[in-house]
C-alpha positions as CSV (number, residue, x, y, z in Angstrom):
1,X,-5.1,49.8,-2.8
2,X,-7.8,48.9,-5.3
3,X,-11.5,48.9,-5.1
4,X,-11.9,45.7,-7.0
5,X,-15.3,44.0,-6.4
6,X,-13.7,40.6,-5.4
7,X,-11.8,42.4,-2.6
8,X,-14.8,44.2,-1.1
9,X,-14.7,44.0,2.6
10,X,-11.3,42.3,2.9
11,X,-8.6,44.1,4.9
12,X,-6.0,45.8,2.7
13,X,-2.8,47.3,3.8
14,X,-0.4,49.2,1.6
15,X,2.9,51.1,2.1
16,X,2.2,54.2,0.2
17,X,5.5,56.0,0.9
18,X,8.7,55.8,2.9
19,X,11.1,58.7,3.6
20,X,13.6,60.4,5.9
21,X,11.7,63.0,7.7
22,X,14.6,64.3,9.9
23,X,18.2,63.3,10.2
24,X,20.9,64.8,12.4
25,X,24.5,63.6,12.8
26,X,26.7,65.4,15.3
27,X,30.4,64.5,15.3
28,X,32.1,66.2,18.3
29,X,34.6,63.4,18.6
30,X,36.2,63.9,15.2
31,X,39.9,64.5,15.3
32,X,40.3,63.3,18.8
33,X,42.4,60.3,19.5
34,X,40.2,57.2,19.6
35,X,40.8,54.7,22.4
36,X,40.8,51.0,21.6
37,X,37.9,50.4,24.0
38,X,34.4,50.1,22.6
39,X,32.4,53.3,23.1
40,X,29.3,53.2,25.3
41,X,26.3,53.5,23.0
42,X,22.8,54.5,24.2
43,X,19.9,53.9,21.9
44,X,16.4,55.2,22.3
45,X,13.5,54.2,20.0
46,X,10.1,55.8,19.7
47,X,7.1,55.2,17.4
48,X,4.8,58.0,16.5
49,X,1.5,57.7,14.6
50,X,-0.3,60.5,12.9
51,X,-3.6,60.1,11.0
52,X,-3.5,61.7,7.5
53,X,-7.1,60.8,6.6
54,X,-9.7,58.2,7.2
55,X,-7.6,55.4,5.8
56,X,-4.0,56.8,5.8
57,X,-1.6,57.0,8.6
58,X,2.0,58.3,8.9
59,X,4.1,56.1,11.2
60,X,7.4,57.7,12.3
61,X,10.2,55.6,13.7
62,X,12.5,57.9,15.8
63,X,16.0,56.7,16.8
64,X,18.2,58.6,19.1
65,X,21.7,57.3,19.5
66,X,24.6,58.7,21.6
67,X,28.1,57.2,21.6
68,X,30.5,58.2,24.4
69,X,34.0,57.4,25.5
70,X,33.7,58.0,29.3
71,X,31.9,61.3,29.6
72,X,33.1,62.6,26.2
73,X,30.6,62.4,23.4
74,X,31.9,60.7,20.2
75,X,28.8,61.1,18.0
76,X,25.0,61.6,18.2
77,X,22.6,60.4,15.6
78,X,18.9,61.4,15.5
79,X,16.8,59.9,12.8
80,X,13.0,60.1,12.1
81,X,12.2,57.7,9.4
82,X,8.6,57.6,8.3
83,X,6.1,55.7,6.2
84,X,2.6,56.4,5.0
85,X,0.4,53.4,5.3
86,X,-3.0,52.8,3.8
87,X,-5.4,50.7,5.8
88,X,-8.7,49.7,4.2
89,X,-11.3,47.6,5.9
90,X,-9.0,46.9,8.8
91,X,-11.1,46.5,12.0
92,X,-10.5,49.4,14.5
93,X,-9.2,47.0,17.2
94,X,-6.4,45.9,14.8
95,X,-5.3,49.3,13.7
96,X,-3.2,50.2,16.7
97,X,-1.4,46.9,16.8
98,X,-0.6,47.2,13.1
99,X,0.5,50.8,13.3
100,X,2.6,50.4,16.5
101,X,4.1,46.9,15.8
102,X,4.0,45.8,12.2
103,X,4.5,49.2,10.5
104,X,7.6,50.1,12.5
105,X,8.9,46.5,11.9
106,X,8.6,47.2,8.1
107,X,10.4,50.6,8.5
108,X,13.2,49.4,10.8
109,X,15.5,47.7,8.2
110,X,15.6,51.0,6.2
111,X,16.3,53.1,9.3
112,X,19.0,50.7,10.4
113,X,20.8,51.0,7.1
114,X,20.7,54.8,7.2
115,X,22.2,54.8,10.7
116,X,24.9,52.4,9.7
117,X,25.7,54.5,6.6
118,X,25.8,57.8,8.5
119,X,28.0,56.5,11.3
120,X,30.4,54.9,8.7
121,X,30.4,58.2,6.7
122,X,31.2,60.0,10.0
123,X,34.4,58.0,10.2
124,X,33.4,55.3,12.6
125,X,32.5,51.6,12.5
126,X,29.0,51.3,11.0
127,X,26.5,51.0,13.8
128,X,24.3,48.0,13.2
129,X,21.3,48.2,15.5
130,X,20.0,45.0,17.0
131,X,16.5,44.0,15.9
132,X,13.8,45.6,18.1
133,X,10.8,43.7,19.5
134,X,8.1,46.3,18.7
135,X,5.4,43.9,20.2
136,X,7.2,44.1,23.6
137,X,7.3,47.9,23.3
138,X,3.6,48.0,22.5
139,X,2.8,45.8,25.5
140,X,4.9,48.0,27.7
141,X,3.0,51.1,26.5
142,X,-0.3,49.4,27.2
143,X,0.8,48.5,30.7
144,X,2.0,52.1,31.4
145,X,-1.4,53.4,30.2
146,X,-3.2,50.8,32.4
147,X,-1.0,51.8,35.4
148,X,-1.8,55.5,34.8
149,X,-5.5,54.8,34.7
150,X,-5.3,52.8,37.9
151,X,-3.2,55.5,39.6
152,X,-5.7,58.2,38.4
153,X,-8.7,56.3,39.7
154,X,-7.0,55.8,43.1
155,X,-6.3,59.5,43.3
156,X,-9.9,60.5,42.8
157,X,-11.3,58.0,45.4
């Protein structure tokens, strides 16, 4: 991000860094006979935002994946992939949508590749996560917050 005079007042967004913050791969199914049926795979995604300064934010994309054959675990992947984003002159009402929708959308392809690589390196077919609608997740979070506020107001009446 620059402080050039011709860009004064215009919103500026920069990806300052991207990195694996935490990665775990558990492989309890190794060495066990693999059935020909496709394993049941559960995927959980979470987005975390942490301010680092007045114009810098760390956005973490957490993926929790568990593959099972029946009740027996095959593998478990936990990844926290993060990015540091610089936001300059971005109106306050646009910061949360950017940090919770656009920033994870930028991080997702990199996290997806890491998950595919680690599952392949663990001896399985690479797990290629389907694209994620971060806007829908954001709307669902806003609705949960609205419901919690409504529920809290009803409890105090």
